[in-house]
C-alpha positions as CSV (number, residue, x, y, z in Angstrom):
1,M,-26.6,-30.2,-23.8
2,Q,-22.9,-29.2,-24.2
3,N,-23.7,-25.6,-23.6
4,T,-25.6,-26.5,-20.3
5,L,-22.7,-28.6,-19.1
6,A,-20.3,-25.8,-19.9
7,V,-22.4,-23.2,-18.0
8,A,-22.7,-25.7,-15.1
9,S,-19.0,-26.3,-14.9
10,Q,-18.3,-22.6,-15.0
11,V,-20.8,-22.0,-12.2
12,A,-19.3,-24.8,-10.2
13,M,-15.8,-23.4,-10.6
14,I,-17.0,-19.9,-9.5
15,A,-18.6,-21.5,-6.5
16,L,-15.5,-23.4,-5.5
17,A,-13.3,-20.3,-6.0
18,L,-15.7,-18.3,-3.8
19,M,-15.6,-21.0,-1.1
20,A,-11.8,-21.1,-1.3
21,F,-11.6,-17.3,-1.0
22,I,-13.9,-17.3,2.1
23,Y,-11.8,-20.1,3.7
24,T,-8.7,-18.2,3.0
25,L,-10.1,-15.0,4.6
26,D,-11.1,-17.1,7.7
27,Y,-7.8,-19.0,7.9
28,A,-5.7,-15.9,7.5
29,K,-7.8,-13.5,9.5
30,V,-5.1,-12.9,12.1
31,I,-3.0,-11.2,9.3
32,V,-5.6,-10.1,6.7
33,A,-8.1,-8.5,9.1
34,P,-5.8,-5.9,10.7
35,V,-4.2,-5.1,7.3
36,F,-7.6,-4.6,5.7
37,L,-8.7,-2.4,8.6
38,G,-5.5,-0.3,8.2
39,V,-6.3,0.1,4.6
40,V,-9.9,1.2,5.4
41,I,-8.7,3.8,8.0
42,G,-6.0,4.9,5.5
43,L,-8.6,5.5,2.9
44,M,-10.6,7.5,5.4
45,F,-7.6,9.8,6.1
46,S,-6.4,9.9,2.5
47,P,-8.0,13.4,1.8
48,V,-6.2,14.7,4.9
49,A,-2.9,13.3,3.8
50,T,-3.4,14.7,0.2
51,R,-3.9,18.2,1.7
52,L,-0.8,17.8,3.8
53,E,1.2,16.8,0.7
54,R,-0.1,19.7,-1.3
55,I,1.4,22.2,1.2
56,G,4.8,20.5,0.6
57,L,5.1,17.8,3.2
58,P,6.6,14.5,1.9
59,S,4.4,11.5,1.9
60,W,6.2,9.7,4.7
61,L,5.8,12.8,7.0
62,S,2.1,13.1,6.3
63,A,1.6,9.4,7.0
64,L,3.5,9.7,10.2
65,I,1.5,12.8,11.3
66,I,-1.8,10.9,10.6
67,M,-0.7,7.8,12.4
68,V,0.4,9.9,15.5
69,L,-2.9,11.8,15.5
70,F,-4.8,8.5,15.3
71,V,-2.8,7.0,18.2
72,L,-3.4,10.1,20.3
73,L,-7.1,9.9,19.5
74,V,-7.2,6.3,20.6
75,I,-5.2,7.0,23.8
76,A,-7.4,9.9,24.6
77,A,-10.6,7.8,24.1
78,A,-9.1,5.0,26.2
79,V,-8.3,7.4,29.1
80,A,-11.7,9.0,28.9
81,F,-13.4,5.6,29.1
82,S,-11.2,3.9,31.7
83,V,-12.0,5.9,34.8
84,P,-15.9,5.9,34.6
85,L,-16.0,2.5,33.2
86,S,-13.9,1.1,36.0
87,A,-16.5,2.4,38.5
88,W,-19.3,0.7,36.6
89,I,-17.4,-2.5,36.3
90,E,-17.1,-2.6,40.1
91,R,-20.9,-2.3,40.2
92,A,-21.4,-5.2,37.9
93,P,-22.4,-7.6,40.8
94,Q,-25.0,-5.1,41.8
95,I,-26.4,-4.9,38.3
96,W,-26.4,-8.7,38.1
97,E,-28.4,-8.9,41.4
98,A,-30.9,-6.3,40.2
99,L,-31.3,-8.1,36.9
100,K,-32.1,-11.4,38.8
101,L,-34.6,-9.5,40.9
102,E,-36.2,-8.0,37.8
103,I,-36.3,-11.4,36.1
104,A,-37.9,-12.9,39.2
105,S,-40.7,-10.3,38.9
106,W,-41.5,-11.6,35.5
107,R,-41.6,-15.2,36.8
108,D,-45.2,-15.7,36.0
109,L,-44.5,-14.9,32.4
110,F,-41.6,-17.3,32.1
111,T,-43.6,-20.0,34.0
112,S,-46.3,-19.7,31.3
113,V,-43.7,-19.9,28.5
114,A,-42.1,-22.9,30.1
115,A,-45.5,-24.7,30.5
116,F,-46.2,-24.0,26.9
117,R,-42.8,-25.4,25.8
118,Q,-43.4,-28.5,27.9
119,Q,-46.8,-29.1,26.2
120,L,-45.1,-28.7,22.8
121,T,-42.4,-31.2,23.9
122,E,-45.0,-33.8,25.0
123,I,-46.8,-33.3,21.7
124,A,-43.7,-33.9,19.7
125,G,-42.9,-36.9,21.8
126,Q,-39.5,-35.6,22.9
127,A,-38.4,-37.0,26.2
128,G,-35.6,-36.0,28.5
129,A,-33.9,-32.8,29.3
130,M,-31.1,-31.1,27.6
131,T,-28.0,-30.7,29.7
132,V,-25.3,-28.2,28.8
133,N,-21.9,-28.5,30.5
134,V,-19.6,-25.5,30.3
135,A,-15.9,-26.2,31.1
136,D,-14.0,-23.4,32.8
137,E,-10.7,-23.2,31.0
138,G,-9.5,-20.4,33.2
139,A,-9.7,-16.6,32.4
140,L,-6.1,-16.0,33.1
141,G,-4.9,-18.7,30.8
142,G,-7.2,-17.4,28.0
143,M,-5.9,-13.9,28.5
144,A,-2.2,-15.0,28.4
145,T,-2.9,-16.8,25.1
146,L,-4.8,-13.9,23.6
147,A,-2.5,-11.1,24.7
148,P,0.4,-11.8,22.2
149,A,-2.0,-12.1,19.3
150,I,-3.8,-8.9,20.2
151,V,-0.4,-7.0,20.4
152,A,0.8,-8.4,17.1
153,Q,-2.5,-7.5,15.4
154,T,-2.3,-4.0,16.8
155,L,1.2,-3.6,15.5
156,L,0.3,-5.0,12.1
157,F,-2.6,-2.5,11.9
158,F,-0.5,0.6,12.6
159,V,2.2,-0.6,10.2
160,S,-0.4,-1.2,7.5
161,L,-2.0,2.2,8.1
162,Y,1.4,4.0,7.9
163,F,2.7,2.3,4.8
164,F,-0.6,2.5,3.0
165,V,-0.9,6.2,3.5
166,A,2.8,6.8,2.7
167,T,2.8,4.7,-0.5
168,R,-0.7,5.0,-1.8
169,Q,0.3,7.1,-4.8
170,Q,3.2,4.8,-5.7
171,L,0.9,1.8,-5.3
172,R,-1.7,3.3,-7.6
173,V,0.9,4.1,-10.2
174,A,2.4,0.6,-10.1
175,I,-1.0,-1.0,-10.6
176,L,-1.9,1.3,-13.5
177,R,1.4,0.4,-15.2
178,L,0.2,-3.2,-15.2
179,C,-2.8,-2.3,-17.3
180,M,-2.2,-3.1,-21.0
181,T,-4.6,-0.8,-22.6
182,R,-5.6,2.8,-22.2
183,R,-9.3,1.8,-21.5
184,V,-8.3,-0.5,-18.7
185,R,-6.1,2.2,-17.2
186,L,-8.9,4.7,-17.2
187,R,-11.3,2.3,-15.6
188,T,-8.7,1.4,-13.0
189,A,-8.0,4.9,-12.2
190,R,-11.7,5.6,-11.9
191,F,-12.0,2.7,-9.5
192,F,-9.3,4.0,-7.2
193,R,-11.0,7.5,-7.2
194,E,-14.4,6.0,-6.5
195,V,-13.1,3.9,-3.6
196,E,-11.2,6.7,-2.0
197,Y,-14.1,9.2,-2.4
198,L,-16.8,6.8,-1.2
199,I,-15.0,5.4,1.9
200,A,-13.5,8.7,3.0
201,R,-16.9,10.5,2.6
202,Y,-18.8,7.7,4.3
203,L,-16.5,7.3,7.3
204,L,-15.9,11.1,7.9
205,T,-19.7,11.7,7.5
206,I,-20.6,8.8,9.8
207,T,-18.1,10.1,12.4
208,A,-19.6,13.6,12.4
209,V,-23.2,12.2,12.6
210,N,-22.1,9.8,15.4
211,I,-20.6,12.6,17.4
212,A,-23.8,14.6,17.1
213,M,-25.9,11.6,18.0
214,G,-23.6,10.9,21.1
215,A,-24.1,14.4,22.3
216,A,-27.9,14.1,21.9
217,V,-27.8,10.8,23.8
218,A,-25.7,12.4,26.6
219,V,-28.1,15.4,27.0
220,A,-31.2,13.1,26.9
221,L,-29.7,10.8,29.6
222,W,-28.7,13.8,31.7
223,L,-32.3,15.1,31.6
224,L,-33.5,11.6,32.6
225,G,-31.1,11.7,35.6
226,V,-28.9,8.8,34.4
227,P,-25.5,8.7,36.0
228,S,-22.4,9.3,33.8
229,P,-24.3,10.6,30.8
230,L,-21.0,11.6,29.0
231,L,-19.7,8.1,29.2
232,W,-22.8,6.5,27.7
233,G,-22.9,9.3,25.0
234,S,-19.3,8.5,24.1
235,L,-20.0,4.8,24.1
236,A,-22.9,5.3,21.8
237,I,-20.6,7.1,19.4
238,V,-18.2,4.1,19.3
239,L,-20.9,1.4,19.1
240,N,-22.8,3.2,16.3
241,Y,-20.1,2.4,13.8
242,V,-21.4,-1.2,13.8
243,I,-24.8,-0.9,12.2
244,Y,-27.7,-2.8,13.9
245,V,-25.5,-4.7,16.4
246,G,-24.0,-1.6,18.1
247,P,-27.3,0.1,18.9
248,A,-28.7,-3.3,20.2
249,I,-25.7,-3.6,22.6
250,M,-26.0,0.0,23.7
251,A,-29.7,-0.5,24.5
252,L,-28.9,-3.5,26.6
253,I,-26.2,-1.6,28.5
254,L,-28.6,1.3,29.2
255,F,-31.1,-1.4,30.5
256,G,-28.5,-2.6,32.9
257,V,-27.6,1.0,34.0
258,S,-31.3,1.5,34.8
259,L,-31.4,-1.7,36.9
260,A,-28.2,-0.5,38.8
261,T,-29.7,2.9,39.5
262,G,-32.9,1.3,41.2
263,E,-35.4,2.1,38.5
264,G,-38.5,0.0,38.8
265,G,-41.4,-1.0,36.7
266,L,-41.5,0.5,33.2
267,G,-39.1,3.2,34.2
268,V,-36.3,0.6,33.7
269,L,-37.0,0.7,30.0
270,L,-37.0,4.5,29.6
271,P,-33.3,5.2,28.9
272,S,-33.1,2.4,26.4
273,A,-36.3,3.6,24.7
274,V,-35.0,7.2,24.5
275,Y,-31.8,6.0,23.0
276,L,-33.5,3.9,20.5
277,C,-35.7,6.8,19.4
278,I,-32.6,9.0,18.9
279,N,-30.9,6.2,17.0
280,L,-34.0,5.8,14.8
281,V,-34.0,9.5,13.9
282,E,-30.2,9.4,13.2
283,S,-30.3,6.3,11.0
284,E,-33.5,7.0,9.1
285,F,-33.3,10.7,8.5
286,V,-30.0,12.4,9.5
287,T,-27.6,9.8,8.0
288,N,-29.5,9.4,4.8
289,Q,-29.6,13.1,4.2
290,A,-26.0,13.6,5.1
291,L,-24.7,10.8,2.8
292,G,-27.1,11.6,-0.1
293,V,-28.9,9.3,-2.5
294,T,-25.7,8.2,-4.4
295,M,-24.3,6.5,-1.2
296,T,-27.6,5.0,0.1
297,I,-27.2,1.2,0.1
298,N,-29.9,-1.3,0.3
299,P,-30.6,-2.2,4.0
300,F,-30.8,-5.9,3.1
301,A,-27.4,-5.7,1.4
302,I,-26.0,-4.1,4.6
303,F,-27.6,-6.8,6.8
304,L,-26.1,-9.6,4.7
305,A,-22.7,-7.9,4.6
306,L,-22.8,-7.3,8.4
307,T,-23.8,-10.9,9.1
308,F,-21.1,-12.3,6.9
309,W,-18.2,-10.1,8.1
310,L,-19.2,-10.4,11.8
311,W,-19.2,-14.2,11.3
312,L,-15.9,-14.1,9.6
313,W,-13.9,-11.5,11.5
314,G,-15.9,-10.5,14.5
315,P,-15.8,-6.7,15.6
316,I,-13.3,-5.8,12.8
317,G,-15.7,-7.4,10.3
318,G,-18.6,-5.3,11.7
319,F,-16.7,-2.1,11.2
320,I,-15.6,-2.9,7.6
321,A,-18.9,-4.3,6.5
322,V,-20.3,-1.1,4.9
323,P,-16.9,0.0,3.5
324,S,-16.7,-3.4,1.8
325,L,-20.0,-2.8,0.2
326,L,-18.8,0.6,-1.0
327,I,-15.8,-1.0,-2.6
328,L,-18.1,-3.5,-4.3
329,Q,-20.3,-0.5,-5.4
330,A,-17.3,1.3,-6.9
331,L,-16.3,-1.9,-8.7
332,V,-19.8,-2.2,-10.2
333,R,-19.8,1.4,-11.3
334,T,-16.4,0.9,-12.9
335,L,-17.1,-2.3,-14.8
336,L,-20.8,-1.5,-15.5
337,P,-21.1,2.3,-16.1
338,L,-24.9,2.8,-15.9
339,S,-27.2,5.7,-15.9
340,K,-28.5,7.0,-12.6
341,G,-31.8,5.3,-13.1
342,Q,-30.2,2.0,-13.9
343,Q,-27.9,2.3,-10.9
344,A,-31.0,2.8,-8.7
345,R,-32.3,-0.5,-9.9
346,T,-29.1,-2.4,-9.1
347,G,-29.9,-2.4,-5.4
348,F,-26.9,-0.3,-4.3
349,A,-28.7,3.0,-4.5
350,Q,-32.2,3.9,-3.7
């Protein structure tokens, strides 16, 4: 009986600690989220910084070069997206009108569904209609409130990226000095190596695969006669970093583009269907082969991590969902060194 109570108290303490940790992440997301994102991007570019330092550059200069290159990359992407996207944003009312016409053509289906719902309501004995009131708080007021927070988070991200890359070796040495025994130091050093290797390899590989997939999407849309194929191919590259959610958003965007270009009937679904086929080949075959078996994570674990981090931190959480799993995988490998066959049964590797 005492053993049972002791185990129950330990489980309760762990559950409370986990809930407190999640609440802290949610409460401090304005600060923690951009810092964690900066660390993840810094881990991605760590191999590049290491090579720059091997040719004699100081760590602060290599970190500065990486940050400048990253800023230039972001600016180039923003400029490339801004011009064609502005033209499509102007066509948003046209897309909305086409969408309403398309929905009107499906009125019979929706009428049947509504009638079926009404029958279910009558059977359940639920009376009355549900009314939803949406209060308009003012778009300009919301933007004025969000703008300082966005600027602060952006600055915090770049500062975190720079200082992490510049001081990563000193940080590693400082943490290793805190380890009391040689065995703990070896395991901690192995954990650092695993995390840097897994995240850098994953993000760099995914970037290369996404670029190839975006080029394939652009060519396919060009063959279908969809306007601005380079824009949609570039957007597919960006959205594909958020697994599951990004491809779904991209398919909806292509559906709206088809409506705007005057496609009718089943032809309105063709660009989305082609994109989803390309994405299916990329996710099921190309990415798995590029990453290898040792980095293949259970899809259900990815789904749970994606759901959790999107709920907690939004788009930033969607980007870091898989890297967080890789950090957990490195931690498991460090604390529980298993054989390859045993690792395959843990759920991280297939």
